[in-house]
matplotlib code that plots the C-alpha trace (Angstrom):
import matplotlib.pyplot as plt

x = [-43.3, -43.8, -46.0, -49.0, -50.0, -47.0, -48.8, -49.3, -45.7, -44.4, -46.9, -45.4, -41.9, -40.0, -38.7, -35.2, -35.0, -31.8, -30.4, -27.4, -26.4, -26.8, -29.6, -31.4, -34.2, -37.0, -40.8, -43.3, -47.0, -49.2, -52.9, -52.8, -49.6, -45.9, -44.4, -40.5, -38.3, -34.7, -31.6, -29.0, -28.8, -29.8, -33.2, -34.2, -35.9, -38.4, -38.5, -42.1, -43.7, -46.4, -46.2, -48.9, -46.0, -42.6, -41.8, -42.9, -40.7, -37.8, -38.1, -38.3, -35.4, -33.3, -34.5, -33.5, -29.9, -29.5, -30.7, -28.3, -25.5, -26.5, -26.1, -22.7, -21.5]
y = [-106.6, -102.7, -100.8, -99.7, -97.2, -94.9, -92.7, -95.6, -96.6, -93.1, -92.9, -96.2, -95.2, -95.2, -92.4, -92.3, -90.8, -89.1, -88.4, -86.1, -86.9, -90.8, -92.7, -94.5, -96.1, -95.6, -94.9, -96.6, -95.2, -97.8, -97.4, -93.5, -93.3, -94.3, -97.5, -97.3, -99.8, -99.6, -100.1, -99.0, -100.8, -97.8, -97.5, -100.9, -99.9, -98.4, -100.9, -101.5, -98.7, -96.7, -93.0, -90.4, -88.2, -88.2, -85.6, -87.9, -90.8, -88.5, -87.3, -90.8, -92.1, -89.1, -90.1, -93.8, -92.6, -90.3, -93.1, -95.5, -92.9, -92.4, -96.1, -96.5, -93.5]
z = [-32.6, -32.8, -30.5, -32.5, -30.1, -29.4, -27.0, -24.8, -24.9, -24.1, -21.2, -19.6, -20.3, -17.1, -15.3, -13.8, -10.1, -9.4, -5.8, -5.6, -9.4, -9.1, -10.5, -7.4, -9.3, -11.9, -11.4, -13.6, -13.9, -12.2, -11.1, -11.0, -9.1, -9.7, -8.7, -7.5, -8.8, -7.2, -9.1, -6.4, -2.7, -0.7, -2.6, -2.1, 1.3, -1.0, -3.9, -5.0, -3.1, -5.0, -4.8, -5.6, -7.4, -9.0, -6.4, -3.5, -4.9, -5.4, -1.7, -0.4, -2.4, -1.0, 2.6, 2.1, 0.8, 3.9, 6.3, 4.4, 5.0, 8.7, 9.2, 7.6, 9.7]

ax = plt.figure().add_subplot(projection="3d")
ax.plot(x, y, z, "-o")
ax.set_aspect("equal")
plt.show()
């Protein structure tokens, strides 16, 4: 079934969050913000968290990656 409202489909498209060139997850628009969906292990610490902006989600993913790297050291 095709989407009849192409604008709505584009607005709901996931946005990939990369950290250091590696995809860590995606954000999807939800309730005026962006819900993070993790795709890599280090980012699962913030899976399901809603952020006010894409930049806030990217920053949290970066912090999660640094924290995970610190645990491995």
